[in-house]
Residue, then its C-alpha position, 0 to 999 in steps of 0.5 A: m581082343s579090345e581095340w585101343k589107341f596109343i595116342t588119344n584123338h586129342g593127340l592125333v588132332l594136334a599132330t595133324i594140325a602140326k603137319g598142315e595148319d591149313k586144314t579144315a575141321r572136316e579134313i582134320g577129322d578125316d585124317v584122324g578117323i573121327t567126325e567133323r563135329t568131334a574134330h571141331k570139339i577137340i579143336l575147341d578143347l585144344e584152343a581153350d587149354g592153350y595148345i593151339n591158336k585159331t586165326k580166321v583167314g577169309n572164311r577159313n580157320m587157320y590153326s597154329i601150335i603153341h609149342n612151349v605149352p606143357i602137356k597135361a600130366a607130364d613135364t614135357a612141352v608140346g613141341e617136344l612131343l611133336k618132334l618125337l612123333s614126327 
């Protein structure tokens, strides 16, 4: 039987950021079960597409969700999806 995930790693990273916006890329990766490098790439993807904002605080990055951005290929906003998943 094949292994698959109902939610993509991008969705899982977004949900992890929504739960605790003070986590590092390494901590996000650990929570999702991916490497720090993969988590960082996904964070860059989410930021480039306007799903999150990144703010530098000291030597750490802080991430915040932009809740009203439409989900790709859906007529639903990110905030609505996160409410469903929480």
